[in-house]
C-alpha positions as CSV (number, residue, x, y, z in Angstrom):
1,M,0.1,-0.5,0.5
2,S,2.6,2.6,0.8
3,N,4.0,1.8,-2.9
4,D,0.7,3.0,-3.9
5,A,0.2,6.0,-2.0
6,N,3.7,7.3,-2.9
7,A,2.8,6.3,-7.1
8,T,0.1,9.0,-6.2
9,N,1.6,11.9,-4.2
10,P,4.7,12.8,-6.3
11,P,2.5,14.0,-9.7
12,A,0.3,15.8,-6.8
13,D,4.3,17.6,-4.8
14,R,5.3,18.3,-8.5
15,A,2.0,19.8,-9.4
16,G,2.4,22.1,-6.5
17,Q,6.2,22.4,-6.8
18,H,5.1,24.3,-10.2
19,E,2.3,26.1,-8.6
20,R,4.9,27.7,-6.1
21,Q,7.1,28.3,-9.1
22,L,5.0,29.8,-11.5
23,R,3.8,32.4,-8.1
24,Q,7.4,32.7,-7.6
25,A,7.9,33.7,-11.5
26,Q,4.8,35.4,-11.7
27,Q,6.0,38.3,-8.9
28,R,9.1,38.1,-10.4
29,L,7.9,39.3,-13.5
30,A,5.7,41.8,-11.3
31,A,8.7,43.1,-9.8
32,L,11.0,43.9,-12.9
33,T,7.9,45.4,-14.9
34,D,7.6,48.0,-12.1
35,E,11.5,48.4,-11.9
36,L,11.3,48.6,-16.0
37,A,8.5,51.4,-15.7
38,T,10.4,53.9,-13.0
39,A,13.5,53.3,-15.4
40,E,11.5,54.4,-17.7
41,A,9.9,57.4,-15.8
42,Q,13.3,58.3,-14.8
43,R,14.6,58.5,-18.5
44,D,11.4,60.7,-20.1
45,E,12.5,62.9,-16.7
46,A,15.4,63.0,-17.6
47,L,15.4,63.6,-21.3
48,Q,12.3,66.2,-20.2
49,Q,15.4,68.0,-18.5
50,V,18.4,67.9,-21.1
51,T,14.9,69.7,-23.6
52,V,14.3,72.1,-20.9
53,T,18.1,72.9,-20.8
54,E,18.9,73.1,-24.0
55,N,16.2,75.3,-24.9
56,R,17.4,78.1,-21.9
57,S,21.1,77.9,-23.5
58,A,19.8,78.6,-27.5
59,A,17.6,81.3,-25.8
60,E,20.1,82.5,-23.3
61,R,22.5,83.2,-25.9
62,L,20.3,84.7,-29.0
63,L,19.3,87.1,-25.8
64,A,22.5,88.2,-25.2
65,E,23.3,87.9,-28.8
66,A,20.2,90.9,-29.0
67,G,22.2,92.7,-26.2
68,V,19.5,92.0,-23.5
69,A,20.6,93.7,-20.5
70,D,19.5,91.3,-18.0
71,V,19.4,88.3,-19.7
72,E,17.9,86.1,-17.0
73,A,14.6,88.0,-16.3
74,A,14.2,88.3,-19.7
75,R,14.6,84.6,-20.4
76,V,12.0,83.9,-17.7
77,L,9.3,86.1,-19.7
78,L,10.4,84.4,-23.0
79,E,9.7,80.8,-20.7
80,R,6.1,82.7,-19.5
81,R,5.6,83.0,-23.7
82,T,7.0,79.7,-25.2
83,S,7.1,76.4,-23.6
84,F,10.6,75.4,-23.4
85,D,9.2,71.7,-22.4
86,E,8.9,70.4,-26.2
87,P,12.3,70.5,-28.2
88,L,12.1,74.0,-29.8
89,E,13.2,74.7,-33.5
90,A,15.4,77.5,-34.0
91,E,13.6,79.5,-35.9
92,Q,11.0,79.5,-33.2
93,L,12.8,80.3,-30.6
94,T,14.7,83.5,-32.8
95,R,10.7,84.2,-33.3
96,G,9.9,84.3,-29.8
97,V,12.6,86.2,-29.0
98,E,11.7,89.1,-31.1
99,E,8.5,89.2,-30.1
100,L,9.5,89.8,-26.9
101,L,12.0,92.1,-27.8
102,L,9.2,94.0,-29.5
103,D,6.8,93.9,-26.8
104,K,9.1,94.3,-23.8
105,P,12.0,96.9,-25.8
106,F,13.2,98.5,-22.3
107,L,15.5,94.9,-22.1
108,R,17.9,95.6,-24.4
109,A,20.5,97.6,-22.7
110,A,21.3,99.6,-26.3
111,S,17.4,101.1,-26.5
112,V,18.3,102.2,-22.9
113,A,21.1,104.0,-23.0
114,G,20.5,105.1,-26.8
115,S,16.5,106.7,-24.8
116,L,19.0,108.8,-22.6
117,P,19.0,112.1,-22.6
118,P,22.6,113.6,-23.1
119,S,24.4,113.0,-19.7
120,S,25.5,117.5,-19.7
121,A,22.1,118.7,-18.2
122,S,21.8,122.2,-18.1
123,A,22.1,123.9,-14.5
124,R,17.8,124.1,-14.5
125,D,17.9,120.6,-15.1
126,A,19.8,119.8,-12.7
127,G,17.8,122.0,-9.8
128,R,14.3,120.6,-10.5
129,G,16.0,116.7,-10.5
130,G,14.7,115.7,-13.8
131,L,17.0,114.9,-16.4
132,A,20.2,114.3,-14.2
133,D,18.0,112.1,-12.5
134,L,16.3,110.6,-15.3
135,A,19.8,110.1,-17.1
136,E,21.3,108.7,-13.3
137,A,18.3,106.5,-13.3
138,G,18.9,105.3,-17.2
139,R,23.2,105.0,-16.4
140,R,22.3,102.5,-13.5
141,A,19.5,100.2,-15.4
142,A,21.5,100.2,-18.5
143,A,24.4,98.5,-16.4
144,T,22.8,96.9,-13.9
145,G,20.3,95.4,-15.8
146,N,18.4,95.2,-12.4
147,R,14.5,94.9,-12.6
148,R,14.2,97.2,-9.6
149,D,16.6,100.0,-11.1
150,V,14.7,99.2,-14.8
151,A,11.2,100.3,-13.3
152,E,12.6,103.2,-11.4
153,Y,14.3,104.1,-14.5
154,L,10.6,104.0,-16.5
155,R,9.3,105.4,-13.7
156,L,11.3,108.6,-13.9
157,R,10.9,109.1,-17.7
158,R,7.0,109.0,-17.4
159,H,7.4,111.5,-14.7
160,T,9.9,113.6,-16.7
161,A,7.9,113.7,-19.6
162,R,4.8,114.4,-18.3
163,A,6.3,117.6,-16.9
């Protein structure tokens, strides 16, 4: 009888062993699938960062070539208009820079310095503080490119124009 009992158990043992191996293989497959998904997500994120970095670099180069005083501030303004998340053609980026500078000509250092009155203000102007202050604010804005300095220059220019 013991031979008959042993004869029926081995196939059952083998079936149980195969089921355990199948479950282990399925668990390993699920773990590997999760790892693959994680690796693909990391790759996609890295590619996205490379695209953004390349677009920012190209934009900063174009802005510097255009004579922008504060390249970083201009780039931020450009990013608000143009998505840097997608690969951009050189034409798209150039067009975006041109449109930005048309809308905001004060970003160019040359346009700020070129629109200043002569540095030799008359005594009357110095007494009022108008044109002399305007010229000084313009020189400071052109030299630093700081947004506060540019805003101060523009405020003085509006007030001087009214006077």
